[in-house]
C-alpha positions in Angstrom: 0.0 0.0 0.0 1.1 3.4 -0.8 1.8 5.6 2.2 -0.4 8.7 2.6 1.2 12.0 1.9 0.9 14.1 4.9 0.9 17.2 2.7 -2.0 16.1 0.5 -5.5 16.9 1.7 -7.6 14.1 2.9 -10.2 12.7 0.5 -13.7 13.8 0.9 -16.1 11.3 2.3 -19.8 11.2 2.7 -19.8 12.4 6.3 -18.6 15.8 7.3 -15.3 15.6 8.9 -14.9 16.8 12.5 -13.0 19.9 13.0 -9.4 19.4 14.1 -8.9 20.0 17.9 -7.1 23.1 18.9 -3.5 22.6 20.1 -3.3 22.3 23.9 -1.6 25.2 25.7 0.8 24.4 28.6 -0.7 24.9 32.2 1.0 27.6 34.2 0.3 30.2 37.0 -1.9 33.0 36.3 -0.4 36.5 36.5 -2.2 37.0 39.8 -0.9 33.8 41.4 2.8 34.4 40.7 3.2 37.4 43.2 1.5 35.3 45.9 4.0 32.5 45.6 6.9 34.9 45.8 5.5 36.5 48.9 5.0 33.1 50.5 8.6 32.1 49.9 9.9 35.4 51.3 7.7 34.9 54.4 9.1 31.5 55.0 12.7 32.7 54.5 12.1 35.6 57.0 10.1 33.6 59.5 12.8 30.9 60.1 15.5 33.4 61.2 12.9 35.3 63.2 11.8 32.2 65.1 15.4 31.3 65.8 16.1 34.8 67.0 13.1 34.7 69.3 14.1 31.3 70.6 17.6 32.5 71.3 16.3 35.6 73.1 14.0 33.4 75.2 16.8 31.1 76.1 19.1 34.0 77.0 16.3 35.5 79.1 15.8 32.2 80.9 19.5 32.2 81.8 19.6 35.8 83.0 19.8 36.2 86.7 21.2 32.7 87.4 24.4 30.8 87.3 24.8 27.1 87.1 27.5 24.5 87.4 27.7 20.7 87.2 31.0 20.7 89.1 29.2 20.1 92.4 29.1 17.2 94.8 27.2 16.1 97.9 29.3 16.5 101.1 28.8 15.2 104.6 30.6 15.5 107.9 32.9 12.5 108.4 34.0 11.5 111.9 37.1 9.4 112.2 36.6 7.1 115.1 39.6 5.8 117.0 40.3 4.2 120.4 41.8 6.3 123.1 43.4 3.2 124.7 45.3 0.4 123.1 44.6 -3.3 123.2 43.0 -6.3 121.5 39.4 -6.1 120.1 37.2 -8.6 121.8 33.8 -7.6 120.4 32.5 -5.8 117.3 28.9 -4.5 117.5 28.5 -2.8 114.1 28.9 -3.6 110.5 29.5 -1.7 107.3 26.7 0.6 106.3 24.8 0.2 109.6 22.9 3.2 111.1 23.8 3.9 114.7 22.6 6.4 117.3 24.7 8.6 119.5 26.2 6.5 122.3 25.7 3.1 120.7 28.5 0.6 121.2 30.8 0.2 118.2 33.5 -2.2 119.5 35.1 -3.2 122.8 38.8 -3.6 123.7 40.0 -6.3 126.2 39.3 -4.7 129.6 41.4 -7.1 131.8 44.7 -5.1 131.8 42.8 -1.9 132.7 40.9 -3.7 135.5 44.3 -4.8 136.9 45.5 -1.1 136.8 42.3 -0.1 138.7 43.0 -2.7 141.4 46.6 -1.4 141.7 45.3 2.1 142.1 42.9 0.9 144.9 45.9 -0.7 146.6 47.9 2.5 146.4 45.0 4.4 148.0 44.9 1.9 150.9 48.7 2.2 151.3 48.5 6.0 151.4 45.7 6.0 154.0 47.7 3.5 156.2 50.8 5.7 155.9 48.8 8.7 157.1 47.8 6.8 160.2 51.4 5.8 160.9 52.6 9.4 160.4 49.9 10.8 162.6 51.2 8.6 165.5 54.9 9.3 164.9 56.8 10.5 168.0 58.4 13.1 165.9 55.0 14.6 165.3 53.9 14.5 168.9 57.0 16.5 170.1 58.1 14.1 172.9 61.6 13.9 171.6 61.8 17.7 171.6 60.7 17.8 175.2 63.3 15.2 176.2 66.0 17.0 174.2 65.2 20.3 175.9 65.5 18.6 179.4 68.9 17.3 178.3 69.8 20.9 177.4 68.8 22.1 180.9 70.8 19.3 182.6 73.9 20.0 180.5 73.7 23.7 181.1 73.4 23.2 184.9 76.3 20.8 184.9 78.3 23.3 182.9 77.6 26.0 185.4 78.8 23.8 188.2 82.0 22.8 186.4 82.7 26.5 185.6 82.3 27.5 189.2 84.7 24.7 190.2 87.1 25.8 187.5 87.2 29.3 188.8 88.0 28.0 192.3 90.6 25.6 190.9 88.8 22.4 191.7 88.1 21.4 188.1 90.4 20.7 185.3 90.3 22.3 181.9 89.2 18.9 180.3 86.2 18.8 182.6 85.3 22.3 181.7 85.5 21.6 177.9 83.6 18.4 178.3 80.7 20.2 180.0 80.7 22.9 177.4 80.6 20.3 174.6 77.7 18.5 176.3 75.7 21.7 176.2 76.3 22.2 172.5 75.3 18.6 171.8 72.1 18.9 173.8 71.1 22.0 171.9 71.8 20.3 168.5 69.6 17.4 169.6 66.8 19.9 170.2 67.3 21.4 166.7 67.3 17.9 165.1 64.1 16.9 166.9 62.4 20.1 165.8 63.5 19.4 162.1 62.0 15.9 162.4 58.8 17.3 163.7 58.6 19.8 160.8 59.2 17.0 158.3 56.5 14.8 159.9 54.1 17.7 159.7 55.0 18.3 156.1 54.2 14.7 155.2 50.8 15.1 156.8 50.2 18.5 155.4 47.6 19.2 152.7 48.7 21.0 149.5 47.3 24.2 148.1 46.5 22.4 144.8 44.3 19.9 146.6 43.0 21.6 149.7 42.1 19.3 152.6 43.7 16.2 151.1 47.2 14.8 151.8 49.4 14.9 148.6 50.2 11.2 148.7 46.5 10.3 149.1 45.6 12.8 146.3 48.1 11.2 144.0 46.8 7.7 144.7 43.3 8.8 144.0 44.3 10.5 140.8 45.9 7.3 139.6 42.7 5.4 140.4 40.7 8.0 138.4 43.0 7.5 135.4 42.7 3.7 135.6 38.9 4.0 135.9 38.8 6.3 132.8 41.0 3.9 130.8 38.7 1.1 131.7 35.6 3.0 130.5 37.4 3.8 127.3 37.7 0.2 126.4 34.1 0.5 125.2 34.2 2.7 122.1 30.8 4.3 121.4 29.4 6.4 118.6 30.1 10.1 119.2 27.0 11.0 117.1 24.2 9.5 115.1 25.2 8.4 111.6 26.2 5.6 109.3 29.2 3.3 109.6 31.8 3.4 106.8 35.2 1.9 106.3 34.7 -0.7 109.0 36.8 -3.4 107.3 39.7 -2.9 109.8 37.3 -3.6 112.6 38.0 -7.3 113.3 37.9 -9.4 116.5 41.5 -10.1 117.7 43.0 -7.2 116.0 45.3 -4.9 118.0 44.2 -1.3 118.2 46.7 1.5 118.4 45.6 4.5 120.5 44.4 7.5 118.4 44.7 5.6 115.1 41.3 5.7 113.2 39.7 2.3 112.7 36.4 3.3 111.1 34.5 6.4 109.8 31.1 7.6 110.9 29.1 9.7 108.4 27.2 12.1 110.6 23.4 12.0 110.0 21.8 15.2 108.9 25.0 16.9 107.9 24.6 16.8 104.1 25.4 19.9 102.1 26.5 20.7 98.6 29.9 22.0 97.6 29.6 23.6 94.1 32.8 24.8 92.4 31.8 27.9 90.4 33.9 29.7 87.9 35.4 32.9 89.1 33.5 34.7 86.4 30.2 33.6 87.9 30.7 35.2 91.3 30.0 38.9 90.2 26.4 38.8 91.4 26.5 35.9 93.8 26.0 36.6 97.5 25.3 34.6 100.7 21.6 33.9 101.2 20.6 33.6 97.5 18.3 30.7 96.7 19.5 27.7 94.7 18.2 24.5 93.1 20.0 21.2 93.3 19.6 18.3 90.9 21.2 15.0 91.9 22.6 12.9 89.0 21.8 9.7 90.8 18.1 10.6 91.2 16.7 12.0 88.0 13.7 14.3 88.5 14.6 15.1 92.1 15.0 18.8 92.7 16.0 20.1 96.1 15.9 23.7 97.4 19.0 25.3 99.0 20.6 28.5 99.8 24.1 29.9 99.5 25.7 29.4 102.9 29.2 30.7 102.2 31.6 31.5 99.4 35.1 30.1 99.7 38.0 32.2 100.9 40.2 30.9 98.2 40.2 29.0 94.9 40.7 25.3 94.7 44.2 25.7 93.3 45.2 28.0 96.1 44.5 25.4 98.8 45.8 22.4 96.8 48.8 20.3 98.0 50.9 21.6 95.1 49.6 25.1 94.2 50.1 26.3 90.6 53.2 28.4 90.0 52.3 31.2 87.6 55.5 33.2 87.8 56.8 31.6 84.6 57.4 32.7 81.1 55.0 30.2 79.6 52.1 31.1 81.8 48.6 30.4 80.5 45.5 32.0 82.1 43.1 29.4 83.4 39.7 30.2 84.8 39.8 29.4 88.5 37.1 27.6 90.5 35.8 28.8 93.8 34.1 26.4 96.2 30.6 27.7 97.2 28.8 25.9 100.0 25.0 25.3 99.5 22.9 24.5 102.5 19.9 22.3 102.0 16.6 23.9 103.1 14.5 20.7 102.9 14.9 17.0 103.7 15.7 14.9 100.8 13.2 12.0 100.2 16.2 9.9 99.0 19.3 9.1 100.9 22.1 11.5 100.1 25.5 9.7 99.8 28.7 11.6 100.2 30.4 12.3 96.9 27.3 12.2 94.6 27.5 14.4 91.6 24.9 17.1 91.1 24.0 20.2 89.2 23.5 23.5 91.1 21.7 26.6 89.9 22.0 29.8 92.0 19.4 32.6 91.3 21.3 35.9 91.6 18.4 38.0 90.4 16.4 39.3 93.4 13.2 39.2 91.5 13.6 35.4 91.1 14.5 34.6 94.7 12.4 32.1 96.6 
């Protein structure tokens, strides 16, 4: 078949041919819709930065009047418990993590050596009292020897006068005269010695000014007994305050205890506070008494109220064991941290453990104070 020529007109047929459809025009925005689309795009482009700016301003405003730090920790008073006397542990009454009240028994040291010391002190008191009885009945104290010595002096002086009279008449020799004179001197010395012994006896019975009304020997014996009794009481080591036992691993029956050497630690109950290390640039508006909020990392959702109790007298580096030496040529400025103590104003519903990390926010704006 011959192909139809596209340039040749179509042959006429009996039916009228349908008119050819008009060519389709491409769809597109009307002249009125184009400006609206452009304005919409401009509005979106301007709205996004505006929203970001408003959010930034709101965030900045929320931070105004407050300073925060996550360099903060829970602190509690720690009491190092030690024995004041040495000896062998014979009883342990507490365990690690146990709660105790003030005065509860912690452990006991062997009391037998200290009971023996107390018995020795009682014996010393008895000996001192017996010695006082003996001294009170001493002849030196009564003065009988002094009276006898004075009589001897009188007899010697009378004999000397007789010998001297005979000597003057030529009936006595020089040797007799000198012997009578020597007897007088010896009798007088005997009186002086008797008087010295009497003063010594009175001194042994005398009461000192430090302990009025009590003989010094008896007072010393009683003091030794009091020391022995105190040492015996100290064999029972009791809790100095209410708290929780920690580091009790060294507390074992049979272990020797050295006096004043800590053997366990007592975390004092109700002594929790927060130590927050703020940057030095955060202290411009901070003052004692400003309110604070504490969030404990270990207890999500727990928020405690507190108040600034004190601001440290020095930075952490200043009180460190090895303080930084900044007088060098390669010195680099580092923002220092200052410890701020936050006192809790409410009881925590959860147990606060010493050393827990937390986040602290201090409200320095007066309008936002609680």
